[in-house]
C-alpha positions as CSV (number, residue, x, y, z in Angstrom):
1,X,131.1,84.1,49.6
2,X,129.9,80.7,51.2
3,X,132.0,79.4,54.0
4,X,131.8,82.4,55.1
5,X,128.7,83.5,55.2
6,X,128.0,79.7,56.6
7,X,130.9,80.6,59.3
8,X,132.6,77.6,58.0
9,X,136.1,79.6,57.1
10,X,136.9,80.4,60.9
11,X,136.4,77.0,62.0
12,X,138.8,75.6,59.2
13,X,141.7,78.3,59.7
14,X,141.2,77.5,63.8
15,X,141.7,73.6,62.7
16,X,144.5,73.9,61.0
17,X,146.6,76.0,63.5
18,X,145.7,72.9,65.7
19,X,147.0,70.8,64.0
20,X,150.2,72.5,63.3
21,X,150.6,73.4,66.9
22,X,150.2,69.7,68.0
23,X,152.8,68.4,65.5
24,X,155.1,70.9,66.5
25,X,155.0,70.7,69.9
26,X,154.4,67.0,69.5
27,X,151.0,66.9,71.3
28,X,148.5,64.2,71.1
29,X,146.3,64.3,67.8
30,X,142.9,63.2,68.7
31,X,140.2,63.2,66.2
32,X,137.9,64.4,69.3
33,X,139.6,67.8,70.1
34,X,139.4,68.4,66.4
35,X,135.8,67.6,66.1
36,X,134.9,70.2,69.5
37,X,137.2,73.1,67.9
38,X,135.6,73.3,64.8
39,X,132.5,72.8,66.6
40,X,132.6,75.2,69.0
41,X,134.3,77.6,66.6
42,X,131.5,77.4,64.3
43,X,128.8,77.9,67.5
44,X,130.2,80.7,68.6
45,X,131.1,82.5,65.1
46,X,127.5,81.5,64.1
47,X,125.9,83.0,67.4
48,X,127.5,86.1,67.5
49,X,126.5,87.0,63.7
50,X,122.8,86.0,64.0
51,X,122.4,88.0,67.8
52,X,124.4,90.9,65.9
53,X,121.8,90.5,63.0
54,X,119.1,90.7,65.6
55,X,120.0,93.9,66.8
56,X,119.7,95.3,62.8
57,X,123.5,95.3,62.6
58,X,123.1,94.1,58.7
59,X,125.7,96.2,56.4
60,X,127.3,92.7,55.5
61,X,126.7,90.0,53.9
62,X,127.0,87.3,56.1
63,X,125.1,89.3,59.0
64,X,122.5,89.8,56.5
65,X,122.4,86.0,55.8
66,X,122.0,85.1,59.2
67,X,119.7,87.9,59.7
68,X,117.1,86.3,56.3
69,X,117.9,82.5,57.1
70,X,118.2,82.1,61.3
71,X,115.1,80.2,61.6
72,X,116.8,77.6,59.0
73,X,120.0,77.6,61.2
74,X,118.8,77.5,64.6
75,X,117.6,74.0,64.5
76,X,121.1,72.8,63.1
77,X,122.9,75.1,65.8
78,X,120.8,73.3,68.4
79,X,121.8,70.2,67.5
80,X,125.5,70.8,66.9
81,X,125.5,72.3,70.3
82,X,123.9,69.1,71.8
83,X,126.3,66.8,70.1
84,X,129.7,69.0,70.8
85,X,128.5,68.6,74.7
86,X,127.4,65.7,74.3
87,X,131.2,64.7,73.1
88,X,132.9,67.4,75.6
89,X,131.6,65.8,78.2
90,X,131.8,62.0,77.8
91,X,135.0,61.6,75.5
92,X,137.0,64.4,76.4
93,X,140.1,64.4,78.7
94,X,139.5,66.2,82.0
95,X,142.2,68.2,81.1
96,X,141.6,69.5,78.3
97,X,137.6,69.5,79.3
98,X,138.6,72.0,82.7
99,X,140.3,74.1,80.2
100,X,137.6,74.5,77.9
101,X,135.4,75.1,80.5
102,X,137.4,78.0,81.3
103,X,137.6,79.1,77.5
104,X,133.5,78.6,77.9
105,X,133.1,81.2,80.5
106,X,135.1,83.7,78.8
107,X,133.3,83.1,75.6
108,X,130.1,83.9,77.8
109,X,131.6,86.8,79.1
110,X,132.7,88.3,76.3
111,X,129.3,87.7,74.2
112,X,127.5,89.1,77.1
113,X,129.5,92.5,76.9
114,X,129.1,92.9,73.1
115,X,125.0,92.0,72.9
116,X,123.8,92.8,76.4
117,X,125.9,96.0,78.0
118,X,127.9,96.8,75.0
119,X,126.2,100.6,74.5
120,X,127.1,101.1,78.2
121,X,130.5,99.9,77.6
122,X,131.0,101.8,73.9
123,X,133.7,103.8,75.3
124,X,135.9,100.6,76.8
125,X,135.1,98.5,74.2
126,X,136.5,100.4,71.1
127,X,137.6,98.4,68.2
128,X,140.0,97.2,67.2
129,X,142.0,97.7,70.4
130,X,139.4,95.7,72.8
131,X,136.6,94.1,70.5
132,X,139.0,92.8,68.2
133,X,141.9,91.9,70.6
134,X,139.3,89.5,72.7
135,X,138.3,87.7,69.4
136,X,142.3,87.1,68.8
137,X,142.8,86.1,72.1
138,X,140.0,83.7,72.7
139,X,140.6,82.3,69.3
140,X,144.4,82.0,69.4
141,X,143.9,80.1,73.4
142,X,141.2,77.5,71.5
143,X,143.6,76.5,68.3
144,X,146.4,75.8,70.9
145,X,144.6,74.3,73.8
146,X,145.7,70.7,72.9
147,X,148.9,72.1,72.9
148,X,149.0,74.0,76.5
149,X,150.6,71.1,77.8
150,X,154.1,70.7,76.1
151,X,154.6,74.5,75.5
152,X,157.8,74.4,77.7
153,X,159.8,77.2,76.8
154,X,159.3,81.3,76.2
155,X,160.1,79.9,72.3
156,X,157.1,78.4,72.7
157,X,154.9,80.8,74.7
158,X,155.6,83.4,72.1
159,X,154.5,81.5,68.8
160,X,151.4,81.0,70.6
161,X,151.3,85.4,71.2
162,X,152.1,85.5,67.2
163,X,149.3,83.5,66.3
164,X,147.1,86.2,68.9
165,X,148.8,88.9,67.3
166,X,147.5,87.2,63.9
167,X,144.1,86.8,64.8
168,X,143.9,90.3,66.2
169,X,145.2,91.4,62.8
170,X,143.0,89.5,61.0
171,X,139.9,91.3,63.1
172,X,141.2,94.3,63.2
173,X,141.9,94.4,58.8
174,X,138.7,93.3,58.5
175,X,137.0,96.0,60.8
176,X,139.1,99.0,58.7
177,X,138.5,97.6,55.0
178,X,135.1,97.1,55.7
179,X,134.5,100.6,57.5
180,X,136.3,102.3,54.7
181,X,134.4,104.2,51.8
182,X,133.6,101.8,48.8
183,X,135.6,100.0,46.2
184,X,136.5,103.2,43.3
185,X,136.0,106.0,45.9
186,X,138.7,108.2,47.0
187,X,139.6,108.1,51.0
188,X,138.0,111.1,52.1
189,X,140.7,114.2,53.3
190,X,139.5,114.7,56.8
191,X,141.8,113.0,59.3
192,X,140.4,108.6,59.5
193,X,138.9,107.9,62.3
194,X,140.8,105.5,64.3
195,X,139.2,102.2,63.6
196,X,139.8,103.3,60.0
197,X,143.5,103.9,60.2
198,X,144.5,101.3,62.7
199,X,148.0,100.1,61.2
200,X,147.6,96.8,59.6
201,X,150.5,97.3,57.5
202,X,153.1,98.0,60.5
203,X,151.2,95.4,62.6
204,X,152.0,92.8,60.1
205,X,155.3,93.8,59.7
206,X,155.9,93.8,63.1
207,X,154.6,90.2,63.8
208,X,156.7,89.4,60.6
209,X,160.0,90.4,62.3
210,X,159.2,88.7,65.3
211,X,158.7,85.3,63.8
212,X,161.7,85.8,62.4
213,X,163.8,86.6,65.3
214,X,162.1,84.6,68.4
215,X,161.0,81.6,65.8
216,X,162.9,81.2,63.0
217,X,166.3,79.2,64.7
218,X,163.7,77.2,67.2
219,X,160.4,76.8,65.4
220,X,161.2,77.1,62.2
221,X,157.8,76.1,60.7
222,X,155.5,77.9,63.3
223,X,157.7,80.6,62.3
224,X,157.3,80.2,58.8
225,X,153.5,80.0,58.8
226,X,153.3,82.9,61.2
227,X,155.9,84.9,58.7
228,X,153.3,84.3,55.8
229,X,150.2,85.2,57.2
230,X,151.8,88.4,58.2
231,X,153.4,89.0,54.9
232,X,149.8,88.2,52.9
233,X,148.3,90.8,55.7
234,X,150.5,93.2,54.2
235,X,149.9,92.7,50.5
236,X,146.3,92.8,51.4
237,X,146.5,96.2,52.8
238,X,148.8,98.1,50.0
239,X,146.6,95.9,47.3
240,X,143.3,96.5,49.3
241,X,142.0,99.4,47.0
242,X,142.0,96.7,44.3
243,X,139.3,94.8,45.9
244,X,135.8,95.1,46.9
245,X,135.2,94.4,51.2
246,X,133.2,91.4,50.5
247,X,136.8,89.6,48.8
248,X,138.7,91.8,51.3
249,X,136.8,89.8,54.0
250,X,137.7,86.3,52.1
251,X,141.1,87.4,51.8
252,X,141.8,88.2,55.3
253,X,140.6,84.7,56.2
254,X,143.1,83.0,53.3
255,X,145.5,84.4,54.5
256,X,145.9,82.6,58.0
257,X,145.5,79.6,55.5
258,X,149.7,79.2,55.8
259,X,149.5,76.1,57.9
260,X,147.7,74.4,54.7
261,X,151.7,75.1,53.1
262,X,153.5,74.0,56.6
263,X,152.3,71.1,57.7
264,X,153.9,68.9,55.5
265,X,157.1,70.4,57.2
266,X,156.2,70.0,60.7
267,X,156.1,66.2,61.1
268,X,160.4,66.2,60.5
269,X,160.7,69.4,63.2
């Protein structure tokens, strides 16, 4: 649980996909964008969880952790923010800096809506169709940011779109699994709410089929990685009642680590 409690799992997932997109699209690989991506994802996730904890949402271990230790983590968060801002302003190419600023503005809007106006927009911001989709969209754009310049074809754009769908499935699956009944308790006979009934398995199957149809012949490495993650979500959804919500939360991020297997093949394709 420690990578999840410390918000280190999401930066690692983003970094793995960034490297995979860079290699598959033959973009320039530089250390500064990689450092900034990992730092930015950590800053966003840590801030989001701390704000949730301050509002009293402490149902999950990660939120309870931030609720208990935010005074220790706040100086670390400020230091990482200062270093990241300095690196972005002094070391990042202007084109990446402009793209990053657009994404930063989108993240600020997201955090403002979620933590500032959520009560007023609750009906319009109903998970997993808006909040989780927004997280997945921003995550996918951030992970592929350095490769945007080398996106040439519709297949390239489709590969990023399918990664967005995987990120959405990740967020929606966690929401579904954490909102369900505890391990060992049968599901209620009444009709489930839309949040609990979100079709994780069907969505994962659809992503796998699209990856096979659109990417396998043109982007075999990306297509293979996306299919592997999609099938991992399908397997987790089918076997979800065998695991605790905490274990499912960890495994949901493990399902997105398919680039670890496919990265050795990326340089040759």
